[in-house]
N, CA, C and O of each residue as an XYZ file, in Angstrom:
528
protein
N       0.824     -1.202      0.000
C       0.000      0.000      0.000
C       0.864      1.260      0.000
O       0.617      2.170     -0.791
N       1.878      1.329      0.878
C       2.731      2.511      0.949
C       3.453      2.744     -0.370
O       3.616      3.888     -0.793
N       3.888      1.665     -1.026
C       4.572      1.792     -2.296
C       3.654      2.431     -3.341
O       4.100      3.268     -4.125
N       2.388      2.045     -3.356
C       1.417      2.598     -4.295
C       1.177      4.085     -4.027
O       1.075      4.884     -4.957
N       1.090      4.439     -2.760
C       0.889      5.844     -2.403
C       2.095      6.662     -2.849
O       1.927      7.744     -3.412
N       3.314      6.167     -2.608
C       4.502      6.906     -3.009
C       4.586      7.060     -4.516
O       4.990      8.115     -5.005
N       4.209      6.026     -5.265
C       4.216      6.124     -6.722
C       3.213      7.183     -7.178
O       3.498      7.944     -8.103
N       2.058      7.239     -6.546
C       1.054      8.247     -6.876
C       1.566      9.640     -6.541
O       1.405     10.576     -7.323
N       2.192      9.769     -5.357
C       2.746     11.062     -4.959
C       3.885     11.483     -5.883
O       3.998     12.659     -6.228
N       4.730     10.533     -6.288
C       5.830     10.846     -7.206
C       5.283     11.393     -8.527
O       5.831     12.346     -9.081
N       4.210     10.794     -9.023
C       3.593     11.283    -10.256
C       3.050     12.689    -10.095
O       3.199     13.528    -10.983
N       2.423     12.939     -8.965
C       1.886     14.275     -8.689
C       3.024     15.291     -8.542
O       2.923     16.412     -9.040
N       4.095     14.904     -7.867
C       5.252     15.788     -7.694
C       5.861     16.132     -9.049
O       6.263     17.273     -9.275
N       5.932     15.157     -9.948
C       6.468     15.391    -11.291
C       5.637     16.445    -12.019
O       6.184     17.329    -12.679
N       4.328     16.349    -11.898
C       3.441     17.351    -12.519
C       3.653     18.726    -11.900
O       3.637     19.738    -12.601
N       3.851     18.758    -10.581
C       4.060     20.031     -9.896
C       5.377     20.686    -10.322
O       5.467     21.911    -10.405
N       6.399     19.862    -10.593
C       7.680     20.411    -11.046
C       7.527     21.103    -12.397
O       8.213     22.088    -12.671
N       6.639     20.597    -13.234
C       6.481     21.182    -14.569
C       5.574     22.409    -14.563
O       5.514     23.125    -15.563
N       4.873     22.669    -13.475
C       3.985     23.826    -13.419
C       4.055     24.561    -12.098
O       3.061     24.627    -11.377
N       5.234     25.127    -11.760
C       5.347     25.807    -10.465
C       4.546     27.103    -10.432
O       4.252     27.695    -11.470
N       4.202     27.528     -9.232
C       3.583     28.843     -9.071
C       4.650     29.902     -9.338
O       5.842     29.594     -9.356
N       4.233     31.129     -9.543
C       5.201     32.206     -9.800
C       6.192     32.373     -8.635
O       7.392     32.488     -8.879
N       5.723     32.388     -7.376
C       6.685     32.498     -6.274
C       7.652     31.307     -6.199
O       8.837     31.492     -5.918
N       7.156     30.095     -6.448
C       8.040     28.921     -6.442
C       9.096     29.035     -7.538
O      10.271     28.752     -7.305
N       8.678     29.448     -8.726
C       9.623     29.594     -9.841
C      10.671     30.656     -9.519
O      11.849     30.489     -9.833
N      10.245     31.724     -8.906
C      11.172     32.807     -8.561
C      12.198     32.338     -7.531
O      13.392     32.601     -7.678
N      11.736     31.642     -6.489
C      12.658     31.140     -5.475
C      13.590     30.088     -6.080
O      14.781     30.063     -5.769
N      13.058     29.230     -6.932
C      13.864     28.183     -7.547
C      15.030     28.772     -8.346
O      16.111     28.183     -8.376
N      14.830     29.908     -8.983
C      15.908     30.542     -9.744
C      17.099     30.894     -8.852
O      18.228     30.969     -9.336
N      16.862     31.108     -7.571
C      17.940     31.427     -6.631
C      18.496     30.198     -5.915
O      19.595     30.248     -5.361
N      17.749     29.099     -5.921
C      18.187     27.888     -5.223
C      18.830     26.868     -6.164
O      19.674     26.081     -5.736
N      18.442     26.876     -7.426
C      18.891     25.842     -8.369
C      20.394     25.929     -8.607
O      21.015     26.977     -8.428
N      20.951     24.808     -9.012
C      22.372     24.722     -9.376
C      23.297     25.177     -8.240
O      24.337     25.785     -8.492
N      22.923     24.887     -7.012
C      23.753     25.183     -5.829
C      24.165     26.653     -5.741
O      25.266     26.966     -5.289
N      23.278     27.552     -6.174
C      23.607     28.978     -6.174
C      23.632     29.608     -4.786
O      24.345     30.586     -4.563
N      22.868     29.062     -3.862
C      22.793     29.652     -2.527
C      23.820     28.982     -1.624
O      23.568     27.904     -1.086
N      24.965     29.610     -1.458
C      25.996     29.117     -0.554
C      26.579     27.768     -0.930
O      27.230     27.126     -0.106
N      26.354     27.329     -2.163
C      26.855     26.029     -2.593
C      25.993     24.855     -2.158
O      26.363     23.701     -2.377
N      24.852     25.133     -1.549
C      23.966     24.064     -1.081
C      23.071     23.577     -2.221
O      22.489     24.382     -2.949
N      22.965     22.265     -2.371
C      22.155     21.672     -3.429
C      20.718     21.496     -2.948
O      20.464     20.916     -1.892
N      19.791     22.008     -3.745
C      18.367     21.838     -3.476
C      17.725     21.036     -4.593
O      18.164     21.080     -5.742
N      16.687     20.307     -4.239
C      15.809     19.645     -5.200
C      14.421     20.202     -4.967
O      14.130     20.720     -3.889
N      13.556     20.100     -5.973
C      12.207     20.652     -5.794
C      11.142     19.589     -5.994
O      11.313     18.626     -6.743
N      10.031     19.804     -5.289
C       8.883     18.896     -5.313
C       9.324     17.454     -5.056
O       9.196     16.577     -5.911
N       9.840     17.247     -3.863
C      10.380     15.953     -3.450
C       9.421     15.288     -2.462
O       8.914     15.932     -1.543
N       9.182     14.000     -2.664
C       8.317     13.239     -1.762
C       9.146     12.746     -0.579
O      10.149     12.052     -0.745
N       8.703     13.123      0.615
C       9.285     12.620      1.858
C       8.123     12.130      2.698
O       7.186     12.875      2.986
N       8.199     10.864      3.087
C       7.114     10.239      3.831
C       5.845     10.348      2.973
O       5.820      9.829      1.857
N       4.820     10.997      3.458
C       3.594     11.142      2.660
C       3.385     12.606      2.268
O       2.253     13.035      2.045
N       4.476     13.371      2.184
C       4.382     14.795      1.866
C       5.187     15.114      0.612
O       6.243     14.526      0.375
N       4.684     16.046     -0.187
C       5.447     16.591     -1.295
C       5.985     17.930     -0.812
O       5.224     18.850     -0.514
N       7.311     18.024     -0.737
C       7.969     19.213     -0.205
C       8.435     20.099     -1.353
O       9.008     19.611     -2.328
N       8.187     21.403     -1.236
C       8.527     22.328     -2.320
C      10.009     22.277     -2.666
O      10.368     22.027     -3.817
N      10.879     22.512     -1.677
C      12.327     22.526     -1.894
C      12.992     21.796     -0.742
O      12.612     21.972      0.415
N      13.991     20.972     -1.061
C      14.658     20.187     -0.026
C      16.166     20.232     -0.243
O      16.655     19.990     -1.346
N      16.890     20.544      0.819
C      18.340     20.371      0.847
C      18.567     19.111      1.673
O      18.493     19.143      2.902
N      18.841     18.010      0.998
C      18.976     16.731      1.697
C      20.191     16.710      2.622
O      20.137     16.130      3.706
N      21.289     17.345      2.193
C      22.511     17.324      3.002
C      22.279     17.948      4.377
O      22.858     17.500      5.367
N      21.444     18.968      4.442
C      21.178     19.656      5.704
C      19.807     19.308      6.279
O      19.420     19.840      7.320
N      19.067     18.419      5.610
C      17.728     18.020      6.057
C      16.863     19.255      6.311
O      16.229     19.387      7.358
N      16.857     20.158      5.321
C      16.079     21.388      5.428
C      15.050     21.429      4.299
O      15.370     21.227      3.128
N      13.817     21.694      4.689
C      12.704     21.809      3.752
C      12.270     23.267      3.720
O      12.142     23.906      4.764
N      12.044     23.790      2.518
C      11.546     25.152      2.359
C      10.195     25.059      1.653
O      10.087     24.505      0.559
N       9.181     25.606      2.291
C       7.825     25.605      1.743
C       7.409     27.028      1.396
O       7.662     27.965      2.154
N       6.772     27.176      0.250
C       6.193     28.459     -0.175
C       4.685     28.265     -0.149
O       4.128     27.505     -0.940
N       4.038     28.961      0.767
C       2.613     28.752      1.016
C       1.754     29.837      0.387
O       2.030     31.030      0.507
N       0.707     29.385     -0.283
C      -0.305     30.298     -0.793
C      -1.374     30.526      0.263
O      -1.191     30.174      1.429
N      -2.476     31.110     -0.142
C      -3.558     31.437      0.789
C      -4.367     30.220      1.221
O      -5.153     30.313      2.164
N      -4.193     29.076      0.550
C      -5.040     27.919      0.822
C      -4.502     26.988      1.901
O      -5.152     25.992      2.223
N      -3.340     27.280      2.467
C      -2.768     26.375      3.466
C      -3.536     26.452      4.780
O      -3.954     27.522      5.225
N      -3.706     25.277      5.383
C      -4.388     25.157      6.666
C      -3.310     25.020      7.740
O      -2.552     24.050      7.744
N      -3.246     25.979      8.636
C      -2.169     26.050      9.626
C      -2.045     24.771     10.450
O      -0.931     24.295     10.673
N      -3.142     24.215     10.900
C      -3.092     23.013     11.734
C      -2.536     21.829     10.949
O      -1.723     21.069     11.476
N      -2.956     21.664      9.716
C      -2.445     20.572      8.877
C      -0.948     20.757      8.626
O      -0.185     19.791      8.658
N      -0.534     21.997      8.375
C       0.889     22.280      8.172
C       1.693     21.968      9.429
O       2.790     21.416      9.344
N       1.157     22.315     10.585
C       1.849     22.054     11.845
C       2.041     20.552     12.056
O       3.120     20.119     12.461
N       1.016     19.765     11.789
C       1.107     18.312     11.941
C       2.102     17.715     10.945
O       2.887     16.833     11.293
N       2.061     18.197      9.721
C       2.982     17.725      8.678
C       4.416     18.060      9.061
O       5.304     17.216      8.949
N       4.647     19.300      9.517
C       5.991     19.714      9.919
C       6.500     18.882     11.092
O       7.683     18.543     11.141
N       5.625     18.552     12.031
C       6.013     17.724     13.177
C       6.380     16.311     12.721
O       7.345     15.728     13.216
N       5.623     15.771     11.790
C       5.907     14.436     11.258
C       7.278     14.437     10.558
O       8.062     13.501     10.721
N       7.557     15.486      9.786
C       8.843     15.587      9.097
C       9.982     15.838     10.090
O      11.099     15.363      9.886
N       9.704     16.575     11.150
C      10.717     16.803     12.193
C      11.107     15.490     12.858
O      12.270     15.295     13.208
N      10.153     14.597     13.034
C      10.456     13.283     13.599
C      11.391     12.481     12.700
O      12.063     11.558     13.161
N      11.431     12.835     11.419
C      12.340     12.187     10.471
C      13.670     12.940     10.360
O      14.543     12.562      9.579
N      13.813     14.016     11.156
C      15.061     14.765     11.182
C      15.089     16.026     10.345
O      16.133     16.668     10.238
N      13.967     16.396      9.747
C      13.912     17.577      8.878
C      13.425     18.811      9.626
O      12.577     18.725     10.514
N      13.969     19.943      9.255
C      13.464     21.234      9.720
C      12.738     21.872      8.540
O      13.214     21.813      7.406
N      11.597     22.476      8.806
C      10.824     23.122      7.755
C      10.779     24.623      7.974
O      10.455     25.099      9.062
N      11.108     25.359      6.922
C      10.938     26.810      6.906
C       9.752     27.117      5.998
O       9.643     26.562      4.904
N       8.874     27.992      6.448
C       7.704     28.361      5.653
C       7.725     29.847      5.343
O       7.978     30.684      6.209
N       7.450     30.147      4.084
C       7.343     31.529      3.620
C       6.060     31.665      2.833
O       5.622     30.721      2.175
N       5.462     32.831      2.899
C       4.259     33.074      2.104
C       4.666     33.474      0.691
O       5.796     33.895      0.444
N       3.720     33.333     -0.222
C       3.947     33.792     -1.595
C       4.393     35.248     -1.593
O       5.319     35.630     -2.309
N       3.721     36.053     -0.778
C       4.007     37.490     -0.717
C       5.439     37.754     -0.263
O       6.113     38.625     -0.814
N       5.913     36.998      0.750
C       7.286     37.187      1.227
C       8.289     36.912      0.110
O       9.253     37.658     -0.061
N       8.063     35.853     -0.640
C       8.971     35.508     -1.740
C       8.938     36.586     -2.815
O       9.984     36.969     -3.338
N       7.755     37.076     -3.148
C       7.626     38.065     -4.219
C       8.135     39.444     -3.802
O       8.728     40.156     -4.612
N       7.909     39.823     -2.547
C       8.255     41.179     -2.095
C       9.617     41.291     -1.416
O      10.185     42.382     -1.357
N      10.151     40.178     -0.901
C      11.390     40.251     -0.130
C      12.239     39.003     -0.356
O      12.594     38.311      0.597
N      12.560     38.719     -1.601
C      13.325     37.518     -1.932
C      14.684     37.506     -1.228
O      15.116     36.461     -0.742
N      15.354     38.647     -1.169
C      16.661     38.693     -0.499
C      16.542     38.316      0.974
O      17.399     37.607      1.502
N      15.497     38.780      1.635
C      15.283     38.431      3.032
C      15.008     36.950      3.209
O      15.512     36.326      4.142
N      14.204     36.384      2.309
C      13.901     34.944      2.344
C      15.187     34.149      2.168
O      15.431     33.196      2.907
N      16.004     34.529      1.203
C      17.260     33.818      0.953
C      18.210     33.930      2.136
O      18.919     32.975      2.450
N      18.232     35.084      2.796
C      19.064     35.263      3.981
C      18.649     34.292      5.085
O      19.502     33.664      5.712
N      17.348     34.167      5.323
C      16.847     33.259      6.366
C      17.191     31.812      6.012
O      17.608     31.043      6.878
N      17.019     31.444      4.751
C      17.329     30.073      4.319
C      18.816     29.786      4.503
O      19.183     28.752      5.061
N      19.668     30.689      4.041
C      21.109     30.482      4.153
C      21.547     30.406      5.616
O      22.401     29.591      5.964
N      20.977     31.238      6.463
C      21.296     31.195      7.898
C      20.918     29.843      8.496
O      21.682     29.271      9.274
N      19.737     29.330      8.133
C      19.299     28.024      8.639
C      20.207     26.909      8.137
O      20.532     25.989      8.888
N      20.615     26.984      6.879
C      21.523     25.974      6.324
C      22.858     25.979      7.055
O      23.387     24.924      7.403
N      23.396     27.165      7.285
C      24.695     27.282      7.951
C      24.653     26.767      9.384
O      25.672     26.310      9.903
N      23.485     26.833     10.035
C      23.337     26.369     11.421
C      23.227     24.858     11.535
O      23.553     24.292     12.578
N      22.772     24.198     10.479
C      22.505     22.759     10.558
C      23.749     21.931     10.263
O      24.588     22.315      9.448
N      23.853     20.800     10.931
C      24.953     19.865     10.731
C      24.659     19.048      9.472
O      23.505     18.724      9.191
N      25.709     18.717      8.716
C      25.524     17.866      7.536
C      24.912     16.542      7.962
O      25.299     15.952      8.971
N      23.968     16.099      7.186
C      23.275     14.848      7.489
C      24.101     13.641      7.063
O      24.020     12.578      7.677
N      24.890     13.807      6.016
C      25.696     12.712      5.469
C      27.130     13.200      5.314
O      27.370     14.400      5.175
N      28.070     12.286      5.338
C      29.430     12.649      4.981
C      29.595     12.345      3.509
O      29.044     11.364      3.008
N      30.335     13.161      2.826
C      30.519     12.998      1.390
C      31.409     11.786      1.151
O      32.466     11.672      1.771
N      31.004     10.876      0.261
C      31.790      9.663      0.046
C      33.133      9.922     -0.649
O      34.065      9.131     -0.502
N      33.237     11.013     -1.399
C      34.472     11.335     -2.111
C      34.865     12.780     -1.821
O      34.670     13.651     -2.669
N      35.416     13.049     -0.635
C      35.766     14.432     -0.313
C      36.831     14.949     -1.272
O      37.673     14.186     -1.747
N      36.791     16.236     -1.549
C      37.781     16.806     -2.460
C      39.163     16.723     -1.825
O      39.305     16.815     -0.605
N      40.169     16.551     -2.656
C      41.533     16.479     -2.147
C      41.948     17.782     -1.502
O      42.699     17.781     -0.527
N      41.463     18.908     -2.039
C      41.810     20.206     -1.502
C      41.307     20.349     -0.072
O      42.032     20.833      0.798
N      40.051     19.926      0.178
C      39.510     20.021      1.519
C      40.244     19.101      2.488
O      40.307     19.380      3.685
N      40.799     18.004      1.973
C      41.514     17.060      2.825
C      42.980     17.471      3.004
O      43.735     16.788      3.696
N      43.386     18.594      2.375
C      44.761     19.054      2.505
C      45.755     18.227      1.717
O      46.945     18.221      2.032
N      45.279     17.524      0.687
C      46.151     16.629     -0.082
C      46.517     17.172     -1.451
O      47.206     16.490     -2.210
N      46.083     18.366     -1.787
C      46.429     18.860     -3.125
C      47.459     19.957     -3.047
O      47.870     20.492     -4.077
């Protein structure tokens, strides 16, 4: 049953990636290709039973862009469920992204810098290891 639900959610997430809202598209332009502090983000990713707008897996950070239709209680429960899996969720309104993108990016980068890496890189660069 869970496998079927995830396959359905994956299909829905794929559709969402091809038709982002204007605020999501705007934020994605600043997050894609590791532009924000070198952190890699993916968009519309299924975690547990949730489709997350943007995810930095290395830092276990989720960024959500909320429109007017979000239900606060449902979001709180979803965020708590994801927190139990080790993720922190940051939420921004469409308006915040459209009117204050620099401020949104500052908050995201600050949260990323505060979090410990979730995984160690399997092939660390020689330069970082002091071997080059």
